[in-house]
KEKE-3310 file (N, C-alpha, C; in steps of 0.2 Angstrom, whole numbers, plus 5000, padded with zeros to 4 digits):
npx = (5004:5006:5011:4999:4994:5000:5002:4998:5011:5022:5035:5044:5039:5050:5060:5053:5055:5066:5080:5087:5105:5121:5131:5127:5117:5101:5087:5069:5055:5046:5035:5024:5022:5024:5018:5033:5040:5056:5071:5085:5096:5111:5125:5137:5149:5154:5167:5172:5163:5151:5156:5157:5166:5180:5182:5171:5163:5152:5142:5126:5109:5116:5117:5106:5087:5090:5103:5120:5126:5131:5136:5128:5129:5120:5106:5099:5084:5067:5062:5075:5078:5071:5076:5077:5087:5103:5119:5114:5108:5095:5081:5083:5070:5066:5065:5067:5065:5071:5063:5061:5070:5077:5080:5086:5092:5097:5101:5109:5111:5118:5111:5108:5096:5083:5076:5081:5094:5106:5106:5119:5111:5110:5102:5093:5091:5085:5087:5081:5083:5087:5091:5089:5101:5112:5108:5108:5122:5127:5121:5124:5139:5139:5142:5132:5135:5131:5135:5132:5135:5148:5150:5151:5154:5137:5137:5129:5130:5126:5120:5109:5103:5095:5084:5068:5065:5067:5069:5063:5063:5060:5062:5063:5052:5037:5024:5026:5037:5033:5036:5040:5041:5037:5046:5056:5075:5077:5065:5049:5037:5031:5037:5041:5055:5068:5066:5073:5083:5087:5083:5088:5091:5091:5094:5090:5100:5109:5125:5121:5127:5125:5135:5139:5146:5159:5173:5184:5184:5169:5163:5148:5134:5130:5116:5109:5109:5111:5115:5125:5121:5127:5133:5149:5150:5139:5132:5128:5115:5110:5096:5094:5077:5069:5060:5049:5044:5041:5048:5042:5052:5047:5041)
npy = (4994:5010:5026:5036:5047:5057:5069:5060:5051:5061:5065:5051:5059:5063:5053:5046:5042:5031:5023:5012:5017:5010:5017:5017:5018:5031:5042:5038:5032:5025:5010:5010:4999:4992:4998:4996:4988:4984:4975:4969:4958:4960:4951:4957:4949:4947:4948:4953:4959:4969:4977:4983:4979:4987:4994:4988:4981:4980:4970:4974:4969:4962:4948:4936:4928:4914:4910:4911:4921:4937:4938:4925:4909:4898:4898:4912:4917:4920:4932:4937:4944:4952:4950:4944:4946:4940:4950:4964:4966:4969:4962:4963:4971:4978:4990:4999:5008:5018:5029:5030:5026:5016:5008:4994:4988:4973:4958:4942:4926:4909:4896:4888:4874:4878:4871:4860:4856:4852:4846:4848:4854:4867:4884:4896:4914:4930:4943:4958:4975:4982:4995:5011:5019:5013:5010:5022:5024:5013:5017:5030:5029:5019:5021:5021:5018:5020:5009:5011:5005:5006:5019:5033:5034:5035:5044:5042:5044:5044:5031:5032:5046:5039:5033:5023:5010:4998:4996:4988:4969:4955:4939:4932:4931:4932:4934:4946:4953:4956:4948:4959:4975:4992:5004:5014:5022:5033:5048:5049:5037:5028:5031:5028:5028:5038:5051:5050:5063:5062:5049:5032:5023:5006:5001:4993:4977:4982:4981:4987:4992:4990:4996:4996:5005:5007:5013:5017:5002:5003:5005:4999:5006:4993:4991:4979:4969:4959:4951:4952:4965:4966:4952:4939:4934:4932:4940:4954:4961:4973:4977:4983:4994:4998:5008:5013:5010:4998:4999:4995:4992:4999:4987)
npz = (5001:4995:5002:5003:5011:5018:5029:5039:5040:5043:5050:5041:5027:5020:5015:5010:4994:4988:4980:4974:4968:4955:4957:4974:4989:4984:4980:4977:4972:4989:4996:5011:5022:5036:5052:5065:5075:5082:5087:5097:5107:5116:5125:5136:5148:5165:5178:5186:5200:5202:5194:5176:5164:5155:5137:5130:5119:5109:5098:5090:5082:5072:5074:5067:5071:5078:5077:5083:5096:5098:5113:5118:5119:5115:5102:5095:5102:5097:5110:5112:5100:5086:5073:5058:5049:5044:5051:5049:5036:5027:5017:4996:4992:5002:5013:5031:5042:5057:5068:5082:5098:5110:5126:5135:5152:5158:5169:5166:5172:5177:5186:5200:5200:5210:5215:5220:5226:5225:5213:5202:5187:5176:5180:5170:5172:5172:5175:5183:5186:5201:5204:5205:5204:5198:5186:5179:5179:5172:5161:5158:5155:5147:5124:5110:5092:5076:5058:5041:5032:5021:5025:5033:5052:5062:5080:5091:5106:5122:5131:5141:5139:5126:5138:5141:5142:5155:5168:5173:5171:5175:5180:5190:5201:5197:5201:5207:5199:5185:5169:5160:5162:5157:5159:5165:5159:5160:5164:5158:5162:5153:5142:5126:5123:5115:5104:5086:5081:5066:5055:5056:5044:5037:5024:5007:5011:5013:5023:5042:5054:5069:5088:5105:5114:5127:5137:5151:5161:5173:5189:5195:5205:5223:5229:5234:5248:5249:5238:5222:5213:5197:5197:5199:5187:5178:5165:5158:5151:5137:5129:5112:5105:5090:5083:5070:5053:5042:5024:5007:4989:4974:4963)
capx = (4999:5008:5007:4991:4991:5010:5000:4999:5017:5025:5042:5042:5043:5062:5061:5047:5060:5074:5081:5094:5108:5127:5136:5123:5107:5098:5079:5068:5048:5044:5028:5023:5020:5019:5023:5034:5047:5063:5073:5092:5100:5119:5126:5143:5152:5154:5173:5173:5158:5147:5160:5157:5173:5184:5183:5167:5162:5144:5135:5116:5109:5121:5116:5097:5087:5095:5108:5123:5131:5133:5136:5124:5132:5114:5107:5094:5076:5062:5060:5082:5079:5064:5080:5078:5092:5108:5124:5110:5101:5088:5084:5083:5067:5066:5069:5066:5066:5070:5061:5064:5076:5075:5088:5082:5098:5095:5106:5106:5115:5113:5110:5108:5089:5081:5070:5086:5098:5111:5108:5121:5105:5110:5095:5096:5087:5085:5083:5077:5091:5082:5094:5089:5108:5113:5104:5111:5126:5125:5119:5129:5145:5138:5138:5131:5132:5128:5139:5127:5138:5155:5148:5155:5150:5135:5137:5119:5130:5126:5111:5104:5098:5089:5081:5064:5065:5074:5066:5058:5062:5064:5057:5063:5047:5032:5019:5028:5038:5031:5040:5042:5037:5040:5050:5060:5079:5077:5060:5042:5037:5030:5040:5045:5061:5069:5065:5077:5082:5090:5080:5092:5089:5092:5095:5090:5105:5116:5123:5121:5133:5125:5140:5138:5155:5160:5177:5184:5179:5167:5159:5139:5134:5127:5111:5107:5115:5110:5117:5125:5119:5130:5138:5155:5148:5134:5130:5122:5113:5106:5094:5092:5074:5072:5053:5049:5043:5045:5044:5045:5055:5043:5043)
capy = (4999:5017:5030:5042:5052:5059:5071:5055:5052:5066:5059:5050:5062:5065:5048:5043:5041:5030:5016:5008:5015:5010:5022:5017:5021:5037:5041:5035:5030:5020:5009:5009:4993:4992:5000:4988:4987:4980:4972:4964:4962:4957:4950:4958:4946:4955:4945:4958:4959:4977:4981:4984:4979:4991:4989:4985:4983:4976:4969:4972:4968:4958:4937:4935:4924:4905:4911:4911:4928:4945:4936:4920:4903:4896:4901:4917:4917:4928:4933:4942:4947:4949:4952:4940:4942:4941:4955:4969:4968:4967:4959:4967:4977:4982:4996:5001:5017:5018:5035:5033:5023:5013:5004:4991:4983:4967:4954:4934:4922:4904:4896:4880:4872:4879:4864:4855:4863:4848:4844:4851:4858:4877:4887:4905:4916:4936:4949:4967:4979:4987:5003:5018:5023:5008:5009:5029:5023:5012:5020:5037:5025:5015:5024:5016:5020:5014:5012:5012:5000:5008:5024:5036:5033:5042:5041:5042:5047:5037:5023:5037:5047:5036:5028:5023:5004:4996:4999:4979:4963:4949:4931:4927:4935:4932:4936:4954:4957:4955:4948:4963:4979:4997:5006:5018:5024:5041:5052:5048:5028:5029:5032:5022:5029:5045:5051:5051:5066:5062:5042:5027:5018:5001:5002:4985:4971:4982:4980:4990:4988:4996:4996:5000:5004:5007:5018:5011:5000:5008:5001:5002:5001:4989:4993:4976:4968:4948:4949:4960:4969:4964:4945:4937:4926:4936:4945:4960:4961:4978:4975:4990:4995:5002:5009:5013:5009:4992:4999:4991:4996:4998:4985)
capz = (5000:4993:5007:4998:5017:5018:5035:5043:5042:5044:5050:5032:5022:5017:5014:5001:4988:4987:4974:4972:4959:4957:4962:4981:4988:4981:4986:4976:4977:4992:4998:5017:5024:5042:5058:5068:5083:5081:5096:5099:5115:5115:5133:5142:5154:5170:5177:5192:5203:5202:5189:5170:5158:5149:5130:5129:5108:5108:5093:5090:5074:5067:5075:5068:5077:5075:5077:5087:5092:5105:5118:5117:5117:5110:5095:5101:5102:5098:5113:5113:5096:5080:5070:5055:5041:5050:5047:5049:5031:5025:5007:4991:4992:5009:5021:5039:5044:5061:5070:5088:5101:5116:5129:5142:5156:5165:5172:5166:5175:5179:5195:5201:5200:5215:5217:5219:5225:5225:5207:5194:5184:5177:5176:5164:5174:5167:5183:5182:5189:5207:5208:5200:5202:5193:5178:5177:5176:5168:5152:5157:5153:5137:5117:5104:5086:5069:5053:5038:5022:5019:5023:5041:5059:5068:5083:5095:5113:5127:5130:5144:5134:5124:5143:5139:5144:5158:5175:5178:5170:5177:5182:5199:5205:5193:5203:5208:5193:5178:5166:5155:5162:5152:5164:5164:5165:5163:5163:5160:5161:5149:5137:5119:5119:5113:5095:5082:5073:5060:5057:5056:5040:5034:5016:5005:5005:5017:5031:5047:5062:5078:5092:5111:5116:5134:5138:5157:5167:5182:5194:5196:5214:5224:5235:5236:5251:5248:5231:5217:5207:5193:5203:5195:5180:5174:5160:5158:5145:5131:5124:5110:5103:5084:5083:5064:5048:5037:5017:4999:4983:4972:4958)
cpx = (5005:5005:5005:4994:4997:5009:5003:5008:5024:5032:5046:5044:5048:5060:5057:5051:5068:5071:5088:5100:5117:5130:5131:5116:5104:5091:5076:5061:5048:5036:5028:5020:5017:5021:5026:5039:5051:5068:5080:5095:5110:5121:5134:5146:5154:5162:5173:5167:5155:5155:5159:5165:5179:5183:5176:5163:5155:5142:5128:5114:5111:5119:5105:5093:5088:5101:5115:5129:5130:5131:5132:5128:5129:5110:5098:5087:5073:5061:5070:5082:5070:5068:5075:5083:5097:5113:5116:5108:5099:5087:5081:5081:5061:5069:5067:5069:5064:5064:5060:5067:5077:5080:5087:5089:5095:5103:5103:5112:5111:5116:5107:5100:5089:5075:5073:5091:5106:5111:5112:5119:5109:5101:5096:5090:5086:5080:5081:5083:5087:5085:5093:5097:5113:5112:5107:5116:5130:5123:5120:5134:5145:5136:5134:5130:5132:5131:5132:5134:5145:5155:5152:5150:5148:5134:5131:5122:5125:5117:5106:5100:5093:5086:5073:5059:5073:5073:5067:5060:5063:5058:5057:5057:5042:5026:5023:5032:5037:5038:5045:5038:5041:5042:5052:5068:5079:5070:5054:5042:5035:5033:5041:5052:5062:5069:5071:5080:5083:5086:5084:5088:5093:5093:5095:5099:5111:5117:5123:5123:5128:5130:5139:5146:5154:5170:5184:5182:5176:5164:5152:5137:5130:5122:5109:5113:5115:5113:5120:5123:5122:5134:5144:5151:5145:5133:5125:5122:5109:5102:5091:5081:5070:5062:5051:5044:5046:5041:5047:5046:5049:5046:5044)
cpy = (5006:5022:5037:5048:5060:5062:5064:5051:5055:5063:5056:5053:5064:5059:5040:5040:5035:5021:5015:5009:5011:5010:5019:5018:5029:5036:5039:5033:5021:5017:5008:5002:4991:4997:4996:4992:4982:4980:4969:4964:4955:4959:4952:4954:4951:4946:4950:4961:4968:4981:4978:4984:4984:4987:4988:4987:4976:4977:4970:4971:4963:4949:4941:4929:4917:4906:4910:4918:4935:4942:4929:4914:4897:4902:4907:4916:4922:4933:4937:4944:4945:4950:4945:4938:4944:4949:4962:4971:4965:4967:4965:4974:4977:4986:4998:5005:5017:5026:5037:5023:5021:5008:5003:4990:4976:4963:4946:4933:4918:4901:4888:4876:4875:4875:4856:4859:4859:4843:4851:4855:4865:4878:4895:4908:4924:4941:4957:4969:4985:4993:5007:5021:5018:5006:5018:5028:5019:5013:5028:5033:5023:5019:5021:5021:5016:5016:5009:5009:5002:5015:5029:5037:5036:5040:5047:5044:5041:5036:5028:5041:5045:5031:5030:5015:5002:4997:4993:4975:4959:4945:4926:4926:4937:4938:4944:4959:4955:4954:4954:4970:4989:5001:5012:5021:5031:5042:5050:5039:5026:5030:5028:5025:5037:5046:5052:5056:5065:5052:5039:5023:5010:4998:4994:4983:4977:4983:4984:4989:4992:4992:4997:5000:5010:5011:5013:5008:5004:5003:5005:4998:4996:4993:4988:4972:4961:4945:4954:4962:4966:4957:4944:4932:4925:4938:4949:4960:4968:4977:4984:4986:5001:5002:5012:5011:5004:4996:4995:4995:4996:4993:4988)
cpz = (5000:4999:5002:5003:5021:5026:5039:5046:5040:5044:5042:5027:5017:5014:5013:4996:4990:4980:4972:4966:4958:4960:4972:4985:4985:4984:4980:4980:4982:4993:5006:5016:5030:5045:5062:5073:5081:5085:5094:5104:5112:5124:5131:5150:5156:5174:5187:5197:5203:5197:5180:5165:5155:5140:5127:5123:5107:5103:5093:5082:5068:5070:5075:5072:5074:5076:5081:5087:5099:5109:5119:5114:5113:5107:5099:5099:5100:5104:5114:5107:5089:5076:5063:5048:5045:5045:5042:5040:5029:5017:5006:4988:4998:5013:5028:5041:5053:5066:5076:5090:5108:5118:5134:5145:5159:5166:5169:5166:5175:5185:5195:5202:5207:5219:5219:5220:5226:5218:5205:5188:5181:5175:5172:5168:5173:5172:5180:5186:5195:5205:5201:5200:5196:5189:5177:5175:5172:5158:5151:5153:5147:5131:5117:5099:5084:5063:5048:5031:5023:5022:5033:5048:5062:5072:5091:5102:5116:5129:5136:5142:5127:5127:5142:5139:5148:5166:5175:5171:5173:5177:5187:5203:5202:5197:5208:5206:5188:5173:5161:5159:5159:5158:5162:5166:5169:5159:5162:5160:5157:5140:5133:5118:5116:5106:5092:5076:5067:5061:5053:5048:5039:5027:5015:5004:5008:5022:5037:5052:5068:5084:5097:5113:5122:5132:5145:5158:5172:5185:5194:5203:5214:5229:5239:5240:5248:5244:5226:5215:5200:5197:5196:5189:5178:5171:5160:5149:5142:5129:5122:5106:5097:5084:5075:5057:5042:5027:5011:4998:4979:4967:4951)
residu = (MET:ALA:ILE:LYS:ASP:GLU:ALA:ALA:PHE:ALA:GLU:LEU:ARG:PRO:TYR:LEU:LYS:MET:THR:VAL:ALA:PRO:ASN:GLY:VAL:THR:ILE:GLY:ASP:LEU:ASN:PHE:VAL:VAL:ALA:GLN:THR:GLN:TRP:SER:THR:ALA:LEU:GLN:ALA:ILE:THR:VAL:ALA:ASN:THR:VAL:PRO:GLY:ASP:VAL:ASN:LEU:ASP:LEU:PHE:GLN:SER:ALA:GLN:GLY:ASP:VAL:GLY:GLN:GLY:PHE:SER:THR:ALA:LEU:THR:ARG:GLY:GLN:THR:SER:TRP:LEU:ASP:SER:GLN:GLY:ARG:LEU:PRO:ALA:ASN:GLN:VAL:PHE:ILE:ALA:THR:SER:CYS:GLY:PHE:GLN:PHE:PHE:VAL:ARG:GLU:ALA:THR:THR:ASP:PRO:GLY:ASP:PRO:ALA:SER:THR:THR:GLN:ALA:ILE:LEU:GLU:HIS:ASN:ILE:PRO:SER:GLU:ASP:ALA:LEU:TYR:THR:ILE:GLY:ARG:ASN:LEU:SER:TRP:ASP:ALA:THR:ILE:GLY:ASP:GLY:ILE:THR:ARG:ASN:TYR:GLY:ASN:LEU:LEU:TRP:PHE:GLY:GLY:TYR:GLY:ALA:ASN:TYR:GLY:VAL:THR:ALA:PRO:ALA:ASN:ASP:PRO:GLU:PHE:THR:VAL:GLY:ALA:ILE:ALA:GLY:ASP:SER:ALA:SER:ARG:GLY:ARG:HIS:LEU:ARG:ILE:PRO:LEU:VAL:PHE:PRO:PRO:ASN:ILE:ASN:VAL:ARG:ILE:LYS:VAL:ARG:GLY:GLY:ASN:SER:PHE:ALA:VAL:PRO:ASN:THR:ALA:SER:ALA:GLN:ASP:THR:LEU:PRO:VAL:GLY:SER:LYS:LEU:ALA:ILE:ARG:GLN:PHE:LEU:HIS:GLY:TYR:LEU:CYS:THR:MET:PRO:VAL)
# end
C-alpha cells in the first residue's frame, strides 16, 4: 500500500523515495508496509563483581533469530531478537526506517535449580536491575553508534539519552515482578524511547552495524545486601528497541 496521506506520516516525508543505484542508495519511491518495532540483545560478561569491564564492544542486529552470537552461546530466540536477517541486512526489496530508539538493561545469570540444590543443572535467570543509580551509571558510561555500509559512523551518544525501557525485567518472582514491564532509565515511565532527529535507515541488502561501546571499566552501584547487582559470572544484557516503518521498493 503506497502512502497517500503524507501528513499521517510526517516523519517519513523525507524518506518516501529511495532507489538502489550503481553507486549506492539514493532516494526514490517507497511503498509503506507496516509500522513495527525491531529489537536485539547483546551480552557483556562480568568478571569482577559490580564492575563493567573496559573496552566494551557489543554488536546489535548482527545476529538473527536462530544464530549464535552477540555474547550468546546458544541460538537467539524470538524474545532476544526480532531480527530475521544476519549482519543487519534486509532483503533486496525492503527498507526499515527507525524513527525512535530505547534501551533496556537487565542481568542474565545461571543458577542451580532451586528445586534441587544438590543438582548440577543450571537454569538461566533474567532479572531486573533494581537500583536506579545502577541503571543511570550503566547508561551514562556506555554509548552507541551505527555504520551503514562503508559510510561514516554516526555516534548517537550515551545510552542514558535513549531511556524508556529497562527499569523492570524479571522472571525470578513473576507475581511481584512481571516478565516485562515498561519502565524508565530516565524520564517518563510511559516513554517509548527517544525520537531520532535523523532516522536510522536500514537500506536493502546493505550491512548496518550497530555497536554499544564503553571506554574504561566502571563500577556499578550495588544496593542489594544479599546479592551483587552484577555478580561474577553473570552477564549484563543490553537490549535495543527500534520503532519505525517497514517499506518496500517499487517493482
